[in-house]
ZAKETOR-457901 format. One record per atom (N, C-alpha, C): atom name; chain; x, y, z; residue number from 1. Coordinates in Angstrom, 1 decimal, padded with zeros to 4 digits, always signed. Atoms other than C-alpha are relative to their C-alpha. Example, Ala and Ser with C-alpha at 12.3 -4.5 7.8 and 13.67 -1.06 7.14 Angstrom:
2
+------+-------+--------+--------+--------+------+
! name ! chain !     c1 !     c2 !     c3 ! resi !
+------+-------+--------+--------+--------+------+
!    N !     A ! +000.9 ! -001.2 ! +000.0 !    1 !
!   CA !     A ! +012.3 ! -004.5 ! +007.8 !    1 !
!    C !     A ! +000.9 ! +001.2 ! +000.0 !    1 !
!    N !     A ! -000.9 ! -001.1 ! +000.0 !    2 !
!   CA !     A ! +013.7 ! -001.1 ! +007.1 !    2 !
!    C !     A ! -000.8 ! +001.1 ! +000.8 !    2 !
+------+-------+--------+--------+--------+------+
# end
This chain:
109
+------+-------+--------+--------+--------+------+
! name ! chain !     c1 !     c2 !     c3 ! resi !
+------+-------+--------+--------+--------+------+
!    N !     A ! -001.3 ! -000.7 ! +000.0 !    1 !
!   CA !     A ! +084.4 ! +092.3 ! +083.6 !    1 !
!    C !     A ! +001.0 ! -001.2 ! +000.4 !    1 !
!    N !     A ! -001.1 ! +001.1 ! +000.0 !    2 !
!   CA !     A ! +087.7 ! +090.2 ! +083.5 !    2 !
!    C !     A ! +000.8 ! +000.0 ! +001.3 !    2 !
!    N !     A ! -000.7 ! -000.1 ! -001.1 !    3 !
!   CA !     A ! +089.1 ! +091.2 ! +086.8 !    3 !
!    C !     A ! -000.6 ! -000.4 ! +001.3 !    3 !
!    N !     A ! +000.6 ! +000.6 ! -001.1 !    4 !
!   CA !     A ! +088.6 ! +089.9 ! +090.3 !    4 !
!    C !     A ! -000.8 ! +001.0 ! +000.7 !    4 !
!    N !     A ! +001.1 ! -000.8 ! -000.8 !    5 !
!   CA !     A ! +085.6 ! +091.3 ! +092.2 !    5 !
!    C !     A ! +000.6 ! +000.3 ! +001.4 !    5 !
!    N !     A ! -000.4 ! -000.3 ! -001.2 !    6 !
!   CA !     A ! +086.9 ! +093.3 ! +095.1 !    6 !
!    C !     A ! -000.8 ! +001.2 ! +000.5 !    6 !
!    N !     A ! +000.8 ! -001.3 ! -000.4 !    7 !
!   CA !     A ! +085.6 ! +096.3 ! +097.2 !    7 !
!    C !     A ! +000.3 ! +001.1 ! -001.1 !    7 !
!    N !     A ! -000.4 ! -001.0 ! +000.9 !    8 !
!   CA !     A ! +087.5 ! +098.6 ! +094.8 !    8 !
!    C !     A ! -000.8 ! -000.2 ! -001.4 !    8 !
!    N !     A ! +000.7 ! +000.2 ! +001.4 !    9 !
!   CA !     A ! +086.0 ! +096.9 ! +091.6 !    9 !
!    C !     A ! -001.5 ! +000.2 ! +000.1 !    9 !
!    N !     A ! +001.3 ! -000.2 ! -000.3 !   10 !
!   CA !     A ! +082.6 ! +096.9 ! +093.2 !   10 !
!    C !     A ! -000.4 ! +001.5 ! +000.0 !   10 !
!    N !     A ! +000.3 ! -001.4 ! +000.1 !   11 !
!   CA !     A ! +082.7 ! +100.6 ! +093.6 !   11 !
!    C !     A ! +000.1 ! +000.6 ! -001.3 !   11 !
!    N !     A ! -000.1 ! -000.3 ! +001.4 !   12 !
!   CA !     A ! +083.9 ! +101.0 ! +090.1 !   12 !
!    C !     A ! -001.2 ! -000.4 ! -000.8 !   12 !
!    N !     A ! +001.2 ! +000.5 ! +000.6 !   13 !
!   CA !     A ! +081.0 ! +098.9 ! +088.8 !   13 !
!    C !     A ! -001.3 ! +000.8 ! +000.3 !   13 !
!    N !     A ! +001.2 ! -000.8 ! -000.4 !   14 !
!   CA !     A ! +078.4 ! +100.9 ! +090.9 !   14 !
!    C !     A ! +000.1 ! +001.4 ! -000.7 !   14 !
!    N !     A ! -000.1 ! -001.3 ! +000.7 !   15 !
!   CA !     A ! +079.9 ! +104.1 ! +089.6 !   15 !
!    C !     A ! -000.5 ! +000.1 ! -001.4 !   15 !
!    N !     A ! +000.5 ! +000.1 ! +001.4 !   16 !
!   CA !     A ! +079.4 ! +103.0 ! +086.0 !   16 !
!    C !     A ! -001.4 ! +000.1 ! -000.2 !   16 !
!    N !     A ! +001.3 ! +000.1 ! +000.1 !   17 !
!   CA !     A ! +075.8 ! +102.5 ! +086.7 !   17 !
!    C !     A ! -000.6 ! +001.4 ! +000.3 !   17 !
!    N !     A ! +000.6 ! -001.3 ! -000.4 !   18 !
!   CA !     A ! +075.1 ! +105.9 ! +088.3 !   18 !
!    C !     A ! +000.6 ! +001.3 ! -000.3 !   18 !
!    N !     A ! -000.7 ! -001.3 ! +000.2 !   19 !
!   CA !     A ! +077.6 ! +108.4 ! +087.2 !   19 !
!    C !     A ! +000.3 ! +000.1 ! -001.4 !   19 !
!    N !     A ! -000.2 ! -000.2 ! +001.5 !   20 !
!   CA !     A ! +077.9 ! +109.9 ! +083.8 !   20 !
!    C !     A ! +001.5 ! -000.2 ! -000.5 !   20 !
!    N !     A ! -001.4 ! +000.4 ! +000.5 !   21 !
!   CA !     A ! +080.9 ! +108.6 ! +081.7 !   21 !
!    C !     A ! +000.6 ! +001.3 ! -000.5 !   21 !
!    N !     A ! -000.4 ! -001.3 ! +000.5 !   22 !
!   CA !     A ! +081.3 ! +112.2 ! +080.4 !   22 !
!    C !     A ! +000.6 ! +000.9 ! +001.2 !   22 !
!    N !     A ! -000.5 ! -000.8 ! -001.2 !   23 !
!   CA !     A ! +082.1 ! +113.5 ! +084.0 !   23 !
!    C !     A ! +001.3 ! -000.7 ! +000.5 !   23 !
!    N !     A ! -001.1 ! +000.7 ! -000.6 !   24 !
!   CA !     A ! +085.0 ! +111.1 ! +084.5 !   24 !
!    C !     A ! +001.1 ! -000.4 ! -001.1 !   24 !
!    N !     A ! -001.1 ! +000.4 ! +000.8 !   25 !
!   CA !     A ! +088.4 ! +110.4 ! +082.9 !   25 !
!    C !     A ! +001.0 ! -000.8 ! +000.7 !   25 !
!    N !     A ! -001.0 ! +000.9 ! -000.9 !   26 !
!   CA !     A ! +090.0 ! +107.6 ! +084.9 !   26 !
!    C !     A ! +001.2 ! -000.4 ! -000.8 !   26 !
!    N !     A ! -001.3 ! +000.5 ! +000.6 !   27 !
!   CA !     A ! +093.7 ! +106.9 ! +084.2 !   27 !
!    C !     A ! +000.3 ! -001.4 ! +000.4 !   27 !
!    N !     A ! -000.2 ! +001.4 ! -000.6 !   28 !
!   CA !     A ! +093.6 ! +103.7 ! +086.3 !   28 !
!    C !     A ! -001.2 ! -000.4 ! +000.8 !   28 !
!    N !     A ! +001.2 ! +000.4 ! -000.8 !   29 !
!   CA !     A ! +090.8 ! +101.8 ! +088.0 !   29 !
!    C !     A ! +000.3 ! +000.1 ! +001.5 !   29 !
!    N !     A ! -000.3 ! -000.1 ! -001.4 !   30 !
!   CA !     A ! +091.5 ! +103.2 ! +091.4 !   30 !
!    C !     A ! -001.3 ! +000.6 ! +000.8 !   30 !
!    N !     A ! +001.1 ! -000.6 ! -000.9 !   31 !
!   CA !     A ! +088.8 ! +103.8 ! +094.1 !   31 !
!    C !     A ! +000.7 ! +000.4 ! +001.3 !   31 !
!    N !     A ! -000.8 ! -000.3 ! -001.2 !   32 !
!   CA !     A ! +090.6 ! +105.8 ! +096.9 !   32 !
!    C !     A ! -000.8 ! -000.1 ! +001.2 !   32 !
!    N !     A ! +000.6 ! +000.0 ! -001.4 !   33 !
!   CA !     A ! +089.7 ! +105.0 ! +100.4 !   33 !
!    C !     A ! +000.5 ! +001.0 ! +000.9 !   33 !
!    N !     A ! -000.6 ! -001.1 ! -000.9 !   34 !
!   CA !     A ! +092.2 ! +107.3 ! +102.2 !   34 !
!    C !     A ! +001.3 ! +000.3 ! -000.8 !   34 !
!    N !     A ! -001.3 ! -000.5 ! +000.4 !   35 !
!   CA !     A ! +095.3 ! +109.2 ! +101.6 !   35 !
!    C !     A ! +000.7 ! +000.7 ! +001.1 !   35 !
!    N !     A ! -000.9 ! -000.6 ! -001.0 !   36 !
!   CA !     A ! +098.2 ! +110.3 ! +103.7 !   36 !
!    C !     A ! +001.3 ! +000.4 ! -000.6 !   36 !
!    N !     A ! -001.3 ! -000.6 ! +000.7 !   37 !
!   CA !     A ! +101.1 ! +112.4 ! +102.4 !   37 !
!    C !     A ! -000.1 ! -000.3 ! -001.5 !   37 !
!    N !     A ! -000.1 ! +000.3 ! +001.4 !   38 !
!   CA !     A ! +102.0 ! +111.1 ! +098.9 !   38 !
!    C !     A ! -000.6 ! -001.4 ! -000.2 !   38 !
!    N !     A ! +000.5 ! +001.4 ! +000.2 !   39 !
!   CA !     A ! +100.4 ! +107.6 ! +099.5 !   39 !
!    C !     A ! -001.6 ! +000.0 ! +000.1 !   39 !
!    N !     A ! +001.4 ! +000.4 ! +000.1 !   40 !
!   CA !     A ! +096.9 ! +106.6 ! +098.4 !   40 !
!    C !     A ! -000.2 ! -001.5 ! +000.3 !   40 !
!    N !     A ! +000.3 ! +001.3 ! -000.2 !   41 !
!   CA !     A ! +095.2 ! +103.5 ! +099.5 !   41 !
!    C !     A ! -001.4 ! -000.3 ! -000.5 !   41 !
!    N !     A ! +001.3 ! +000.2 ! +000.5 !   42 !
!   CA !     A ! +092.3 ! +101.8 ! +097.8 !   42 !
!    C !     A ! -000.8 ! -000.8 ! +001.0 !   42 !
!    N !     A ! +001.0 ! +000.6 ! -001.0 !   43 !
!   CA !     A ! +089.4 ! +099.9 ! +099.5 !   43 !
!    C !     A ! +000.4 ! -001.5 ! +000.3 !   43 !
!    N !     A ! -000.5 ! +001.4 ! -000.3 !   44 !
!   CA !     A ! +091.4 ! +096.6 ! +099.3 !   44 !
!    C !     A ! +001.3 ! +000.1 ! +000.7 !   44 !
!    N !     A ! -001.3 ! -000.2 ! -000.8 !   45 !
!   CA !     A ! +094.4 ! +098.0 ! +101.2 !   45 !
!    C !     A ! +001.3 ! +000.0 ! -000.8 !   45 !
!    N !     A ! -001.2 ! -000.2 ! +000.8 !   46 !
!   CA !     A ! +096.7 ! +098.4 ! +098.2 !   46 !
!    C !     A ! +000.4 ! +001.4 ! +000.1 !   46 !
!    N !     A ! -000.6 ! -001.3 ! +000.0 !   47 !
!   CA !     A ! +099.0 ! +101.4 ! +098.4 !   47 !
!    C !     A ! +000.6 ! +000.4 ! -001.3 !   47 !
!    N !     A ! -000.4 ! -000.5 ! +001.2 !   48 !
!   CA !     A ! +099.9 ! +103.7 ! +095.6 !   48 !
!    C !     A ! +000.7 ! +001.3 ! +000.3 !   48 !
!    N !     A ! -000.6 ! -001.3 ! -000.1 !   49 !
!   CA !     A ! +102.4 ! +106.6 ! +095.4 !   49 !
!    C !     A ! -000.8 ! +000.9 ! -001.0 !   49 !
!    N !     A ! +000.7 ! -001.0 ! +000.7 !   50 !
!   CA !     A ! +100.3 ! +109.6 ! +094.2 !   50 !
!    C !     A ! +000.8 ! +000.8 ! -000.9 !   50 !
!    N !     A ! -000.8 ! -000.9 ! +000.9 !   51 !
!   CA !     A ! +102.2 ! +110.9 ! +091.2 !   51 !
!    C !     A ! -000.8 ! +000.9 ! -000.7 !   51 !
!    N !     A ! +000.9 ! -000.9 ! +000.7 !   52 !
!   CA !     A ! +099.2 ! +112.8 ! +089.9 !   52 !
!    C !     A ! -000.3 ! +001.1 ! +001.0 !   52 !
!    N !     A ! +000.4 ! -001.0 ! -001.0 !   53 !
!   CA !     A ! +098.3 ! +114.6 ! +093.2 !   53 !
!    C !     A ! -000.9 ! +001.1 ! -000.5 !   53 !
!    N !     A ! +001.0 ! -000.9 ! +000.5 !   54 !
!   CA !     A ! +095.1 ! +116.3 ! +092.3 !   54 !
!    C !     A ! +000.2 ! +001.4 ! +000.8 !   54 !
!    N !     A ! -000.2 ! -001.4 ! -000.5 !   55 !
!   CA !     A ! +094.7 ! +120.0 ! +093.0 !   55 !
!    C !     A ! -000.1 ! +000.2 ! +001.6 !   55 !
!    N !     A ! +000.2 ! -000.1 ! -001.4 !   56 !
!   CA !     A ! +093.6 ! +119.6 ! +096.6 !   56 !
!    C !     A ! +001.2 ! -000.5 ! +000.8 !   56 !
!    N !     A ! -001.1 ! +000.5 ! -000.6 !   57 !
!   CA !     A ! +096.8 ! +117.7 ! +097.5 !   57 !
!    C !     A ! +001.3 ! +000.4 ! -000.6 !   57 !
!    N !     A ! -001.2 ! -000.4 ! +000.8 !   58 !
!   CA !     A ! +099.3 ! +119.3 ! +095.2 !   58 !
!    C !     A ! +001.2 ! +000.3 ! +000.8 !   58 !
!    N !     A ! -001.0 ! -000.5 ! -000.8 !   59 !
!   CA !     A ! +101.4 ! +121.1 ! +097.8 !   59 !
!    C !     A ! +000.3 ! -000.6 ! +001.4 !   59 !
!    N !     A ! -000.1 ! +000.4 ! -001.4 !   60 !
!   CA !     A ! +100.7 ! +119.5 ! +101.1 !   60 !
!    C !     A ! -000.2 ! -001.5 ! +000.1 !   60 !
!    N !     A ! +000.4 ! +001.3 ! -000.2 !   61 !
!   CA !     A ! +099.9 ! +115.9 ! +100.4 !   61 !
!    C !     A ! -001.3 ! -000.3 ! +000.6 !   61 !
!    N !     A ! +001.4 ! +000.4 ! -000.4 !   62 !
!   CA !     A ! +096.8 ! +114.0 ! +101.5 !   62 !
!    C !     A ! -000.1 ! +000.1 ! +001.5 !   62 !
!    N !     A ! +000.4 ! +000.1 ! -001.4 !   63 !
!   CA !     A ! +095.3 ! +114.6 ! +104.9 !   63 !
!    C !     A ! +001.2 ! +000.7 ! +000.9 !   63 !
!    N !     A ! -001.0 ! -000.7 ! -000.9 !   64 !
!   CA !     A ! +098.1 ! +117.1 ! +106.2 !   64 !
!    C !     A ! -000.6 ! +000.4 ! +001.2 !   64 !
!    N !     A ! +000.7 ! -000.3 ! -001.4 !   65 !
!   CA !     A ! +097.4 ! +117.7 ! +109.9 !   65 !
!    C !     A ! -000.5 ! +001.5 ! +000.0 !   65 !
!    N !     A ! +000.3 ! -001.4 ! +000.0 !   66 !
!   CA !     A ! +097.4 ! +121.5 ! +109.4 !   66 !
!    C !     A ! -001.2 ! +000.3 ! -000.8 !   66 !
!    N !     A ! +001.1 ! -000.1 ! +000.8 !   67 !
!   CA !     A ! +095.0 ! +121.3 ! +106.5 !   67 !
!    C !     A ! -001.3 ! -000.6 ! +000.5 !   67 !
!    N !     A ! +001.2 ! +000.7 ! -000.7 !   68 !
!   CA !     A ! +092.6 ! +118.9 ! +108.3 !   68 !
!    C !     A ! -000.5 ! +000.8 ! +001.1 !   68 !
!    N !     A ! +000.4 ! -000.9 ! -001.2 !   69 !
!   CA !     A ! +092.7 ! +121.2 ! +111.4 !   69 !
!    C !     A ! -000.8 ! +001.2 ! -000.6 !   69 !
!    N !     A ! +000.7 ! -001.2 ! +000.6 !   70 !
!   CA !     A ! +091.8 ! +124.2 ! +109.3 !   70 !
!    C !     A ! -001.3 ! -000.2 ! -000.7 !   70 !
!    N !     A ! +001.3 ! +000.3 ! +000.6 !   71 !
!   CA !     A ! +089.0 ! +122.5 ! +107.4 !   71 !
!    C !     A ! -001.0 ! -000.3 ! +001.1 !   71 !
!    N !     A ! +000.8 ! +000.4 ! -001.1 !   72 !
!   CA !     A ! +087.6 ! +121.1 ! +110.6 !   72 !
!    C !     A ! -000.4 ! +001.2 ! +000.8 !   72 !
!    N !     A ! +000.3 ! -001.2 ! -000.7 !   73 !
!   CA !     A ! +087.7 ! +124.5 ! +112.3 !   73 !
!    C !     A ! -001.0 ! +000.8 ! -000.7 !   73 !
!    N !     A ! +000.9 ! -000.8 ! +000.7 !   74 !
!   CA !     A ! +086.0 ! +126.2 ! +109.5 !   74 !
!    C !     A ! -001.4 ! -000.7 ! -000.2 !   74 !
!    N !     A ! +001.1 ! +000.8 ! +000.1 !   75 !
!   CA !     A ! +083.4 ! +123.5 ! +109.0 !   75 !
!    C !     A ! -000.9 ! +000.1 ! +001.2 !   75 !
!    N !     A ! +000.8 ! -000.2 ! -001.2 !   76 !
!   CA !     A ! +082.4 ! +123.8 ! +112.7 !   76 !
!    C !     A ! -000.7 ! +001.3 ! +000.2 !   76 !
!    N !     A ! +000.7 ! -001.3 ! +000.1 !   77 !
!   CA !     A ! +081.7 ! +127.5 ! +112.1 !   77 !
!    C !     A ! -001.1 ! +000.0 ! -000.9 !   77 !
!    N !     A ! +000.9 ! +000.1 ! +001.1 !   78 !
!   CA !     A ! +080.0 ! +127.2 ! +108.7 !   78 !
!    C !     A ! +000.8 ! -000.4 ! -001.2 !   78 !
!    N !     A ! -000.7 ! +000.4 ! +001.2 !   79 !
!   CA !     A ! +080.6 ! +125.8 ! +105.3 !   79 !
!    C !     A ! -000.5 ! +001.1 ! -001.0 !   79 !
!    N !     A ! +000.3 ! -001.2 ! +000.6 !   80 !
!   CA !     A ! +080.7 ! +128.9 ! +103.2 !   80 !
!    C !     A ! -000.8 ! -000.2 ! -001.4 !   80 !
!    N !     A ! +000.6 ! -000.1 ! +001.3 !   81 !
!   CA !     A ! +078.6 ! +130.0 ! +100.3 !   81 !
!    C !     A ! +001.0 ! +000.4 ! -001.0 !   81 !
!    N !     A ! -001.1 ! -000.4 ! +000.9 !   82 !
!   CA !     A ! +080.4 ! +130.8 ! +097.1 !   82 !
!    C !     A ! +000.2 ! +001.5 ! +000.2 !   82 !
!    N !     A ! -000.5 ! -001.4 ! -000.2 !   83 !
!   CA !     A ! +082.4 ! +134.0 ! +097.3 !   83 !
!    C !     A ! -000.7 ! +001.0 ! -000.9 !   83 !
!    N !     A ! +000.8 ! -001.0 ! +001.0 !   84 !
!   CA !     A ! +080.3 ! +135.5 ! +094.4 !   84 !
!    C !     A ! -001.3 ! +000.6 ! +000.9 !   84 !
!    N !     A ! +001.2 ! -000.5 ! -000.7 !   85 !
!   CA !     A ! +077.3 ! +135.9 ! +096.9 !   85 !
!    C !     A ! +000.2 ! +000.6 ! +001.4 !   85 !
!    N !     A ! -000.2 ! -000.5 ! -001.4 !   86 !
!   CA !     A ! +078.8 ! +136.6 ! +100.4 !   86 !
!    C !     A ! +001.3 ! +000.4 ! +000.3 !   86 !
!    N !     A ! -001.3 ! -000.4 ! -000.4 !   87 !
!   CA !     A ! +081.8 ! +138.2 ! +102.1 !   87 !
!    C !     A ! +000.5 ! -001.1 ! +001.0 !   87 !
!    N !     A ! -000.6 ! +001.0 ! -000.8 !   88 !
!   CA !     A ! +084.1 ! +135.8 ! +103.9 !   88 !
!    C !     A ! +001.3 ! +000.4 ! +000.6 !   88 !
!    N !     A ! -001.2 ! -000.3 ! -000.7 !   89 !
!   CA !     A ! +086.8 ! +136.6 ! +106.5 !   89 !
!    C !     A ! +001.2 ! -000.9 ! -000.5 !   89 !
!    N !     A ! -001.1 ! +000.8 ! +000.4 !   90 !
!   CA !     A ! +088.9 ! +133.5 ! +105.5 !   90 !
!    C !     A ! +000.4 ! +000.3 ! -001.3 !   90 !
!    N !     A ! -000.3 ! -000.4 ! +001.3 !   91 !
!   CA !     A ! +088.8 ! +134.6 ! +101.9 !   91 !
!    C !     A ! +000.8 ! +001.2 ! +000.0 !   91 !
!    N !     A ! -000.7 ! -001.3 ! +000.0 !   92 !
!   CA !     A ! +089.9 ! +138.1 ! +102.7 !   92 !
!    C !     A ! +001.5 ! -000.3 ! +000.6 !   92 !
!    N !     A ! -001.4 ! +000.3 ! -000.5 !   93 !
!   CA !     A ! +092.8 ! +136.7 ! +104.9 !   93 !
!    C !     A ! +000.9 ! -000.7 ! -000.9 !   93 !
!    N !     A ! -000.7 ! +000.6 ! +000.9 !   94 !
!   CA !     A ! +093.8 ! +134.5 ! +102.2 !   94 !
!    C !     A ! +000.5 ! +000.9 ! -001.1 !   94 !
!    N !     A ! -000.4 ! -000.9 ! +000.9 !   95 !
!   CA !     A ! +093.9 ! +137.2 ! +099.6 !   95 !
!    C !     A ! +001.1 ! +000.9 ! +000.5 !   95 !
!    N !     A ! -001.1 ! -000.9 ! -000.6 !   96 !
!   CA !     A ! +095.9 ! +139.5 ! +102.0 !   96 !
!    C !     A ! +001.3 ! -000.7 ! +000.0 !   96 !
!    N !     A ! -001.2 ! +000.8 ! -000.1 !   97 !
!   CA !     A ! +098.4 ! +136.7 ! +102.5 !   97 !
!    C !     A ! +000.7 ! -000.1 ! -001.4 !   97 !
!    N !     A ! -000.5 ! +000.2 ! +001.4 !   98 !
!   CA !     A ! +098.7 ! +136.1 ! +098.7 !   98 !
!    C !     A ! +000.6 ! +001.4 ! -000.6 !   98 !
!    N !     A ! -000.5 ! -001.3 ! +000.3 !   99 !
!   CA !     A ! +099.2 ! +139.9 ! +098.1 !   99 !
!    C !     A ! +001.3 ! +000.3 ! +000.6 !   99 !
!    N !     A ! -001.3 ! -000.3 ! -000.7 !  100 !
!   CA !     A ! +101.9 ! +140.1 ! +100.8 !  100 !
!    C !     A ! +001.2 ! -000.7 ! -000.6 !  100 !
!    N !     A ! -001.1 ! +000.7 ! +000.6 !  101 !
!   CA !     A ! +104.0 ! +137.5 ! +099.0 !  101 !
!    C !     A ! +000.2 ! +000.1 ! -001.4 !  101 !
!    N !     A ! -000.1 ! -000.2 ! +001.5 !  102 !
!   CA !     A ! +103.3 ! +138.5 ! +095.4 !  102 !
!    C !     A ! +000.9 ! +001.0 ! -000.3 !  102 !
!    N !     A ! -001.0 ! -000.9 ! +000.2 !  103 !
!   CA !     A ! +106.3 ! +140.2 ! +094.0 !  103 !
!    C !     A ! -000.6 ! +001.2 ! -000.9 !  103 !
!    N !     A ! +000.2 ! -001.1 ! +000.8 !  104 !
!   CA !     A ! +106.2 ! +143.6 ! +092.3 !  104 !
!    C !     A ! -000.7 ! +001.2 ! +000.8 !  104 !
!    N !     A ! +000.5 ! -001.2 ! -000.6 !  105 !
!   CA !     A ! +105.2 ! +147.2 ! +093.1 !  105 !
!    C !     A ! -001.2 ! +000.6 ! -000.7 !  105 !
!    N !     A ! +001.4 ! -000.4 ! +000.7 !  106 !
!   CA !     A ! +101.6 ! +147.6 ! +091.9 !  106 !
!    C !     A ! -001.1 ! -000.3 ! +000.8 !  106 !
!    N !     A ! +001.3 ! +000.4 ! -000.8 !  107 !
!   CA !     A ! +098.1 ! +147.4 ! +093.2 !  107 !
!    C !     A ! -000.4 ! -001.5 ! -000.3 !  107 !
!    N !     A ! +000.3 ! +001.4 ! +000.3 !  108 !
!   CA !     A ! +097.3 ! +143.8 ! +093.6 !  108 !
!    C !     A ! -001.4 ! -000.4 ! +000.6 !  108 !
!    N !     A ! +001.3 ! +000.5 ! -000.5 !  109 !
!   CA !     A ! +093.9 ! +142.0 ! +094.0 !  109 !
!    C !     A ! +000.0 ! -001.4 ! -000.4 !  109 !
+------+-------+--------+--------+--------+------+
# end
């Protein structure tokens, strides 16, 4: 490779050996070490504004304290099976909250 070997490039090179190329579509050679708000940091300490903000960070940014707290509290109880197999109170609460804010006068699910 023609770029400087850093922790980030080391991770990318290891990934190329063990991860299917069909499962990845990288836009940029970025190996994320951490994120906070709209900022991502790679393993070499470089910071990037996350203009893509993948699905898990779309509305709240990376590592939002309320989201981290909710995930931690749930993980301490159990990490759920798929909703296709079991009933889940957090899923019911989420659905109820979505129904409450969904406009229209019709039965919602």
